[in-house]
N, C-alpha and C positions, 0 to 999 in steps of 0.2 A: 313727498319731501321737497323742500324748496331747493332751488339751484343755489349751490354753495357760494359760487362766485359772485352772483348777485347780491347776496347777504352780506358778503365781505366788502363789495363795492359800496353798498349803501352804508354799512358801518364806517368805512374810510370817509365817505362824504359827510356823514353826520359828525365824525370827529373833526374834520376841517371846518365845518360851520361853528362848532363849538370853540374851536382854536381861534377863530376870528372875533368871536364874542369877547374872549377874556385874555387875549395876548397883550402883553405889555412888556417893554425891556426892563422894567423894575417890578418887584413883586407888589409893592404898594399900589402901582398902577392898576394891575390885575384886580386887586381888592377894591379899588375905587370904582371900576367897571362893574364889578359883582355888587357893590353897595348901590350904585345907581339904579340897577335892576331891582334890588331888594326894596329900596326906598319906594318904587312904584308900586310893587306888588311882590311878596315872596313867591307867588306861583309863577311870576314873570322870570324870577331867577332859576326856578325849577325847569321852565319851559326853555330856557336858554341852554340847557344841558341836553342838547339834542342827542348825543350818543347814549345817555343814560335813558332817555325815553324810548329810543330805538331798541336797545337791549331788553328793556321790560316788554316791548311789543313783540319782539320775536321769541322771546322765552315763553310768553303767554299763548301766542298764535300757534306756535309749533309744539307746545307743551314740552319744552326742552328745559330741564332743571339739571343739567349736568354740571359737573364741577367747574369747567371753565366759565360757563355763563353765571354761576353763582359768584366765583371770584371776581368777574367783571362788574356785576352789579354791586357786589360789596365794595370794591375799589371806588366806584363811582359814587356810592352813597356816602362813604368815608370822605371823599373830596368834596361834596355838597355840604355836608354837616361840618366839616372844618371851615369851609368859607364863612358858613352862617356863623360859627363861634368867633371867628376872627372879626367879622363885621360888627358882632354884638360888642366885642372888647374894644375895638379901634373906634368905632363911630357912634355907637348907642352909649355904652359906658364911659367911653373916652378915658380909659385906665391904661395909658400907654407908658410901659416901662422903657428904659433906655435901649435894652436888648431888643424889645420889639420894634422900635423905631429904627434900629440899626438893621434888623431883618427886613423891614418893609422897604429900606432904601437899597437893598441888595440889588445888584444886576443879575437877571436871570437869562442865560442864554437860550436862543430860540429852540435848540434841540431839546431842552427839558420839556417845552410845551408839546414838541413834536413826538415825544415819546409814545403819546396816546395813539398817534397815527399808526404806529406798529403794533402796539400791545393789544388793543381792542379787536382790531380785525383779526389778529391772530388767535385770540381766544374764541372768537366766533368760529373760525376755521376749526379750531379744536373741538368745539362743542358740537358741530354739525358734521363732522367727518367720521 
């Protein structure tokens, strides 16, 4: 069995890297960053989600499909597909409603992005303890 502290630390670092990729003070800025990666290649957008890749790696390597790992992977998957659907709606189809434009101009506090720094390492802790 792996050293739990190392797995938690690497999960935390993967989340910091992901946070640096997508942080923006407004929601639309984060979506623009995602779209810039998606424009180059959808696989680049997936590879920017380092926390997601790390969760997949540790769940496969340690053959751990416990409920906390499944929850973490499901949340990450939902996040990625939500971003892709928003990218399609805003940038590809360009079907923006007033509500969506208002939402994209909403300021997002840093702590909203930083929730993942607590959530996913804790779920890894629960999965491996």
